Backbone as a chain_set.jsonl record, in Angstrom:
{"seq": "QVQLVESGGGSVQAGGSLRLSCAASGDAKSGYCMGWRRQAPGKEREGVAVMHTGGGKIFYSDSVKGRFTISLANGKNTMTLQMNSLKPEDTAMYYCAAARGYDCYSGSWFPQGSFVYMGQGTQVTVSS", "coords": {"N": [[-16.816, 4.1, 8.162], [-13.732, 3.999, 8.666], [-10.833, 1.958, 9.861], [-6.863, 2.449, 9.845], [-3.682, 0.879, 10.371], [-0.623, 0.966, 9.525], [2.527, -1.147, 9.958], [5.89, -2.456, 10.214], [7.57, -1.291, 8.992], [11.087, -0.524, 8.616], [14.339, -0.315, 8.348], [16.509, -1.502, 6.189], [19.525, -2.87, 3.848], [20.8, -1.971, 0.439], [18.652, -4.905, -1.922], [17.461, -5.8, 0.063], [14.677, -7.39, 2.082], [11.325, -6.428, 2.642], [8.562, -6.672, 4.961], [5.433, -5.571, 4.73], [2.748, -4.268, 6.939], [-0.877, -4.127, 7.402], [-3.57, -3.648, 9.428], [-6.48, -3.55, 9.25], [-9.97, -1.779, 9.79], [-13.304, -1.708, 11.127], [-15.421, -0.404, 8.083], [-14.055, -1.06, 6.083], [-14.311, -3.942, 4.632], [-15.33, -5.188, 2.532], [-16.136, -4.035, -1.187], [-14.272, -2.387, -1.239], [-11.658, -0.522, -2.152], [-7.89, -0.947, -1.662], [-5.064, 0.014, -1.086], [-1.299, 0.831, -0.926], [0.486, 3.725, -0.358], [2.836, 6.303, -0.979], [5.18, 8.516, 0.277], [8.03, 9.836, -0.384], [10.65, 12.167, 1.031], [10.727, 15.393, -0.031], [9.195, 15.101, -2.03], [6.222, 14.076, -4.168], [3.222, 12.913, -2.793], [2.661, 8.876, -3.844], [1.286, 6.42, -5.89], [1.519, 2.398, -5.048], [0.481, 0.182, -4.672], [-2.63, -1.75, -5.429], [-5.769, -3.138, -4.758], [-8.549, -4.795, -4.846], [-11.406, -5.557, -2.476], [-12.926, -7.28, -3.279], [-11.86, -9.365, -4.969], [-9.578, -9.457, -7.933], [-8.238, -7.609, -10.407], [-5.05, -6.316, -9.983], [-3.017, -3.893, -9.23], [0.081, -2.697, -9.89], [2.365, 0.755, -9.721], [5.074, 1.383, -12.015], [7.455, 1.837, -11.148], [7.898, -0.207, -9.037], [6.578, -2.875, -9.882], [7.081, -6.682, -10.059], [8.68, -6.382, -7.656], [7.243, -5.749, -5.533], [4.881, -7.361, -3.721], [1.626, -7.246, -3.331], [-1.882, -8.124, -0.384], [-4.183, -9.467, 0.597], [-5.537, -11.123, 3.463], [-6.642, -12.871, 6.356], [-9.688, -13.15, 6.507], [-10.022, -10.272, 4.754], [-8.684, -8.568, 6.428], [-6.991, -8.076, 7.138], [-3.945, -6.579, 5.481], [-1.037, -6.8, 3.576], [2.203, -5.583, 2.336], [4.578, -7.319, 0.435], [7.893, -6.302, -0.081], [10.895, -7.159, -1.881], [14.027, -6.848, -2.967], [14.906, -4.133, -2.315], [15.952, -0.914, -3.621], [17.02, 2.022, -2.905], [15.619, 4.287, -4.192], [13.63, 4.055, -2.876], [12.848, 4.613, -0.456], [10.721, 5.884, 1.662], [7.999, 6.915, 3.419], [5.108, 4.929, 4.397], [2.159, 4.343, 3.473], [-0.661, 2.686, 4.802], [-3.948, 2.413, 2.61], [-7.391, 3.254, 1.726], [-10.136, 2.334, 0.566], [-13.797, 3.772, -0.58], [-15.565, 1.595, -3.119], [-15.106, 0.713, -7.132], [-13.816, 0.772, -9.187], [-10.737, 0.43, -9.031], [-8.158, 1.943, -10.32], [-7.913, 3.81, -12.559], [-6.069, 5.3, -14.21], [-5.904, 7.39, -12.479], [-4.687, 6.671, -8.981], [-7.194, 4.577, -6.55], [-10.667, 5.218, -6.34], [-12.022, 8.273, -8.47], [-12.911, 10.51, -6.586], [-14.453, 9.048, -4.253], [-13.608, 9.172, -0.895], [-10.203, 8.822, 0.833], [-9.363, 6.584, 2.514], [-6.215, 6.649, 5.066], [-3.857, 5.88, 7.274], [-1.267, 6.264, 9.898], [0.788, 5.709, 8.744], [4.268, 4.211, 8.225], [7.837, 4.261, 8.495], [9.672, 3.796, 5.655], [13.418, 3.28, 5.162], [16.095, 2.741, 3.035], [19.625, 1.911, 2.618], [22.252, 2.128, 0.453]], "CA": [[-15.416, 4.795, 8.44], [-12.393, 2.419, 8.308], [-9.596, 2.508, 10.314], [-6.041, 1.844, 9.129], [-2.438, 1.144, 11.245], [0.402, 0.172, 9.419], [3.116, -2.458, 10.867], [6.486, -3.554, 9.558], [8.851, -0.794, 8.169], [12.348, -0.757, 9.521], [16.067, -0.096, 7.538], [17.523, -2.606, 5.069], [19.956, -2.278, 2.92], [19.983, -2.263, -0.753], [19.028, -5.444, -1.895], [16.811, -6.709, 1.298], [13.387, -7.242, 1.921], [10.494, -5.8, 4.147], [7.041, -7.291, 4.946], [4.609, -4.244, 5.527], [1.677, -4.926, 7.483], [-2.173, -2.866, 7.729], [-4.333, -3.784, 9.999], [-7.823, -2.814, 9.092], [-11.087, -2.049, 10.92], [-14.559, -0.82, 10.663], [-15.969, -1.035, 7.256], [-13.574, -2.139, 4.735], [-14.009, -5.194, 4.255], [-16.245, -5.576, 0.797], [-16.82, -3.323, -1.793], [-13.236, -1.619, -1.073], [-10.264, -0.244, -2.734], [-7.314, -1.317, -0.34], [-3.619, -0.665, -1.445], [-0.476, 1.21, -0.288], [0.592, 5.033, -1.157], [4.257, 5.855, -0.442], [5.378, 9.875, -0.297], [9.54, 10.485, -0.043], [10.76, 13.881, 1.435], [10.482, 16.493, -1.443], [8.414, 14.35, -3.626], [4.918, 13.935, -4.426], [2.882, 11.206, -2.436], [2.448, 8.177, -5.495], [0.562, 4.864, -5.339], [2.287, 1.952, -4.96], [0.115, -0.93, -5.363], [-3.993, -1.797, -4.755], [-7.018, -4.441, -4.997], [-9.976, -4.477, -4.577], [-11.145, -6.702, -1.012], [-14.011, -8.666, -3.729], [-11.066, -9.606, -5.467], [-10.012, -9.15, -8.618], [-6.633, -7.434, -10.952], [-3.959, -6.082, -8.854], [-1.964, -2.622, -9.504], [1.442, -2.007, -9.149], [3.16, 1.289, -10.37], [5.855, 0.237, -12.358], [8.971, 1.029, -10.27], [7.834, -1.504, -8.106], [6.107, -3.926, -10.551], [8.266, -6.954, -10.313], [9.261, -6.604, -6.481], [6.337, -5.645, -4.888], [3.458, -8.253, -4.088], [-0.135, -6.434, -2.118], [-2.374, -9.52, -0.219], [-5.489, -9.856, 1.938], [-5.515, -12.4, 4.142], [-6.949, -13.016, 7.357], [-10.369, -12.404, 6.425], [-9.452, -9.284, 4.443], [-9.041, -7.578, 7.718], [-4.9, -7.603, 7.241], [-3.037, -6.364, 3.975], [0.604, -6.557, 3.245], [2.923, -5.323, 1.334], [5.623, -7.712, 0.462], [8.822, -6.0, -0.856], [12.057, -7.813, -1.668], [15.182, -6.303, -4.001], [14.525, -2.843, -1.929], [16.495, 0.166, -3.936], [16.987, 3.523, -1.933], [14.526, 5.352, -4.386], [12.089, 2.911, -2.301], [12.85, 5.221, 0.893], [9.853, 6.393, 1.869], [6.943, 6.914, 4.858], [4.761, 4.227, 3.629], [0.944, 4.479, 3.732], [-2.404, 2.002, 3.987], [-5.147, 3.611, 2.099], [-8.279, 2.168, 1.305], [-11.216, 3.833, -0.358], [-15.133, 2.458, -1.022], [-15.817, 1.823, -4.89], [-15.03, -0.785, -7.925], [-12.533, 1.413, -10.434], [-9.504, 1.227, -7.758], [-7.35, 2.021, -11.135], [-8.259, 4.202, -13.995], [-5.338, 6.497, -14.314], [-5.5, 7.761, -11.068], [-4.758, 5.428, -7.803], [-8.066, 4.717, -6.434], [-11.636, 5.51, -7.63], [-12.06, 9.402, -8.319], [-14.129, 10.64, -5.714], [-13.81, 8.636, -3.295], [-12.984, 9.789, -0.053], [-9.574, 7.781, 0.754], [-8.535, 6.583, 4.257], [-5.084, 6.273, 4.91], [-2.859, 4.989, 8.055], [-0.404, 7.241, 10.541], [2.327, 5.84, 8.344], [5.057, 3.623, 8.596], [9.623, 4.708, 7.786], [11.016, 2.708, 4.995], [14.47, 3.52, 4.698], [17.212, 1.874, 2.093], [20.831, 2.223, 2.268], [23.002, 2.065, -0.774]], "C": [[-14.393, 3.781, 8.706], [-11.275, 3.289, 9.631], [-8.165, 1.816, 9.992], [-4.532, 1.684, 10.281], [-1.276, 0.067, 10.641], [1.045, -0.311, 10.299], [4.301, -2.741, 9.84], [7.8, -2.58, 8.894], [10.223, -1.119, 8.969], [13.64, 0.022, 8.244], [16.385, -1.295, 7.17], [18.401, -1.717, 3.969], [19.453, -3.154, 1.601], [20.151, -3.96, -0.944], [18.0, -6.509, -1.095], [15.204, -6.833, 1.044], [12.687, -6.727, 2.839], [9.234, -6.392, 3.828], [6.121, -5.878, 5.371], [2.985, -5.099, 5.923], [0.718, -3.826, 8.024], [-3.365, -3.408, 8.198], [-5.908, -3.079, 9.851], [-9.218, -3.539, 10.08], [-12.043, -1.107, 10.911], [-15.398, -1.522, 9.152], [-15.271, -1.813, 6.1], [-13.641, -3.2, 4.729], [-14.841, -5.97, 3.041], [-16.383, -4.285, -0.049], [-15.55, -2.102, -1.642], [-11.993, -1.834, -1.891], [-9.541, -0.281, -1.833], [-6.03, -1.019, -1.278], [-2.497, 0.187, -0.007], [-0.145, 2.778, -1.403], [1.601, 5.114, -0.484], [4.969, 7.486, -0.704], [7.714, 9.896, 0.777], [9.508, 12.625, 0.012], [11.41, 14.277, 0.218], [9.946, 15.997, -2.463], [6.691, 14.067, -3.623], [4.08, 12.64, -3.988], [2.395, 10.307, -4.264], [1.893, 6.981, -5.221], [1.779, 3.903, -5.739], [1.775, 0.445, -5.432], [-1.661, -0.842, -4.907], [-4.679, -2.26, -6.026], [-7.035, -4.132, -4.253], [-10.157, -5.64, -3.55], [-12.255, -7.614, -2.43], [-13.195, -9.782, -4.747], [-10.785, -9.245, -7.193], [-8.379, -8.849, -9.662], [-6.369, -6.656, -10.079], [-3.301, -5.017, -9.851], [-0.913, -2.092, -8.603], [1.894, -0.439, -10.019], [4.141, 1.032, -10.763], [6.818, 0.401, -11.949], [9.048, 0.432, -9.407], [7.239, -2.931, -8.708], [7.296, -5.051, -10.585], [8.804, -7.207, -9.362], [8.756, -6.526, -5.17], [5.397, -6.009, -4.979], [2.514, -8.079, -3.02], [-0.764, -8.152, -2.208], [-3.232, -8.85, 0.458], [-5.253, -11.138, 2.871], [-6.16, -11.35, 5.957], [-8.725, -12.193, 7.416], [-11.158, -10.637, 5.491], [-9.188, -7.629, 5.277], [-7.122, -7.771, 7.608], [-4.922, -7.535, 5.611], [-1.46, -6.42, 4.396], [0.972, -6.398, 2.301], [4.472, -5.981, 1.302], [6.909, -7.158, -0.842], [10.38, -6.402, -0.601], [12.43, -7.034, -3.368], [14.669, -4.425, -4.132], [15.244, -2.49, -2.624], [16.072, 0.983, -3.002], [16.936, 4.269, -2.538], [13.077, 4.567, -3.41], [12.493, 3.602, -1.298], [11.716, 5.885, 0.476], [9.058, 6.701, 2.753], [5.598, 5.779, 3.468], [3.199, 4.011, 4.138], [-0.13, 3.886, 3.083], [-2.75, 2.91, 3.42], [-6.561, 2.679, 1.468], [-9.924, 3.274, 0.738], [-12.238, 3.067, -0.989], [-15.333, 2.685, -3.296], [-14.861, 0.267, -5.129], [-13.82, -0.464, -8.836], [-11.171, 1.71, -9.017], [-8.425, 2.311, -9.022], [-7.588, 2.616, -12.291], [-7.455, 5.648, -14.282], [-4.943, 7.637, -13.444], [-5.482, 6.323, -10.003], [-6.412, 5.355, -6.97], [-9.89, 5.515, -6.876], [-12.137, 6.883, -7.195], [-13.272, 9.642, -7.77], [-14.415, 10.271, -4.757], [-12.876, 9.227, -2.218], [-11.789, 8.417, 0.16], [-9.128, 8.053, 2.539], [-7.198, 6.411, 3.946], [-4.911, 6.342, 6.423], [-2.473, 6.348, 8.882], [1.254, 6.682, 9.436], [3.246, 5.141, 9.01], [6.931, 4.123, 7.49], [9.767, 3.438, 6.891], [12.107, 3.366, 4.635], [15.976, 2.462, 3.973], [18.152, 2.345, 1.809], [20.922, 1.585, 0.775], [24.205, 1.038, -0.034]], "O": [[-14.706, 2.623, 8.981], [-11.067, 4.428, 10.049], [-8.215, 0.593, 9.859], [-4.458, 2.619, 11.078], [-1.03, -1.087, 10.991], [0.631, -0.202, 11.453], [3.998, -3.188, 8.733], [8.811, -3.077, 8.399], [10.274, -1.95, 9.875], [13.365, 0.899, 7.425], [16.531, -2.163, 8.031], [18.238, -0.609, 3.459], [18.656, -4.072, 1.402], [21.139, -4.547, -0.502], [17.762, -7.666, -1.44], [14.619, -6.453, 0.03], [13.231, -6.492, 3.919], [8.842, -6.605, 2.68], [6.336, -5.299, 6.436], [2.389, -6.054, 5.425], [1.057, -2.905, 8.767], [-4.239, -3.655, 7.368], [-6.234, -2.067, 10.472], [-9.501, -4.603, 10.632], [-11.83, 0.093, 10.738], [-15.843, -2.665, 9.048], [-15.66, -2.769, 5.429], [-12.504, -3.64, 4.9], [-14.864, -7.179, 2.811], [-16.84, -3.349, 0.608], [-15.857, -0.942, -1.918], [-11.449, -2.888, -2.22], [-10.016, 0.238, -0.823], [-5.897, -1.77, -2.244], [-2.678, 0.206, 1.21], [-0.382, 2.943, -2.6], [1.743, 4.39, 0.501], [5.306, 7.723, -1.864], [8.224, 9.943, 1.897], [8.94, 13.608, -0.466], [12.326, 13.731, -0.396], [10.136, 16.338, -3.63], [6.236, 13.817, -2.507], [4.152, 11.563, -4.58], [2.016, 10.803, -5.326], [2.122, 6.522, -4.101], [2.736, 4.237, -6.438], [2.343, -0.293, -6.236], [-2.003, 0.041, -4.121], [-4.568, -2.123, -7.244], [-6.416, -3.58, -3.343], [-9.37, -6.587, -3.561], [-12.162, -8.837, -2.321], [-13.719, -10.797, -5.208], [-11.748, -8.762, -7.788], [-7.501, -9.712, -9.669], [-7.243, -6.211, -9.335], [-3.097, -5.245, -11.043], [-0.817, -1.523, -7.515], [1.684, -0.579, -11.224], [4.67, 0.229, -9.995], [7.58, -0.559, -12.063], [10.11, 0.331, -8.793], [7.407, -3.983, -8.091], [8.393, -4.69, -11.013], [9.578, -8.158, -9.465], [9.251, -6.899, -4.107], [4.645, -5.591, -5.859], [2.587, -8.68, -1.948], [-0.588, -9.026, -3.057], [-3.037, -7.712, 0.885], [-4.573, -12.086, 2.478], [-6.155, -10.209, 6.42], [-9.03, -11.165, 8.021], [-12.272, -10.121, 5.588], [-9.338, -6.433, 5.031], [-6.326, -7.307, 8.425], [-5.601, -8.149, 4.787], [-0.946, -6.075, 5.46], [0.438, -6.84, 1.284], [5.417, -5.462, 1.897], [6.912, -7.45, -2.038], [11.019, -6.149, 0.42], [11.742, -6.78, -4.356], [14.322, -3.718, -5.078], [15.9, -3.488, -2.922], [15.039, 0.847, -2.347], [17.67, 5.233, -2.319], [11.857, 4.709, -3.484], [12.706, 2.593, -0.626], [11.549, 6.38, -0.639], [9.952, 7.031, 3.532], [5.39, 5.906, 2.261], [3.057, 3.489, 5.243], [-0.592, 4.012, 1.949], [-2.26, 4.039, 3.459], [-6.527, 1.605, 0.869], [-10.358, 4.424, 0.666], [-12.038, 2.08, -1.697], [-15.237, 3.528, -4.188], [-14.34, -0.6, -4.427], [-12.982, -1.303, -9.169], [-10.854, 2.709, -8.371], [-7.978, 3.375, -8.593], [-7.465, 1.859, -13.253], [-7.964, 6.747, -14.502], [-4.064, 8.491, -13.561], [-6.075, 5.26, -10.189], [-6.8, 6.513, -6.816], [-9.995, 6.337, -7.786], [-12.59, 7.053, -6.063], [-14.372, 9.245, -8.153], [-14.773, 11.17, -3.997], [-11.742, 9.66, -2.423], [-12.1, 7.27, -0.159], [-8.813, 8.963, 3.306], [-6.854, 6.082, 2.811], [-5.855, 6.895, 6.986], [-3.115, 7.383, 8.702], [2.383, 7.171, 9.455], [3.281, 5.232, 10.237], [7.083, 4.239, 6.274], [9.94, 2.296, 7.316], [11.929, 4.156, 3.708], [16.625, 1.62, 4.594], [18.143, 3.184, 0.909], [20.13, 0.884, 0.144], [25.168, 0.643, -0.692]]}, "num_chains": 1, "name": "protein.A"}
């Protein structure tokens, strides 16, 4: 079982920055892919960034590459998403996510066949 709680969302003007945090408890300390998903009104949920708790390659969606940075801290209990140069199209509900496995991205986000745990979400609104 994995419990995920997000914080740090809010409203910002275009070009600004926000830092999201995700507090993880339960089993998500080793052998897990952890990352962020987002969903804007009327759009499908999409992957934003994902990394493995054991280290290795980090994956970003093309739309956020170079602007967002994902990291783990506090013995892997806290995951953060630093979002810089925000754009109005980044407006969405952001969800922390975790799934057991090692293949964090292979054309699709998170290990296929693994249950993806998600938090309640935190809203990010970017105004132009």
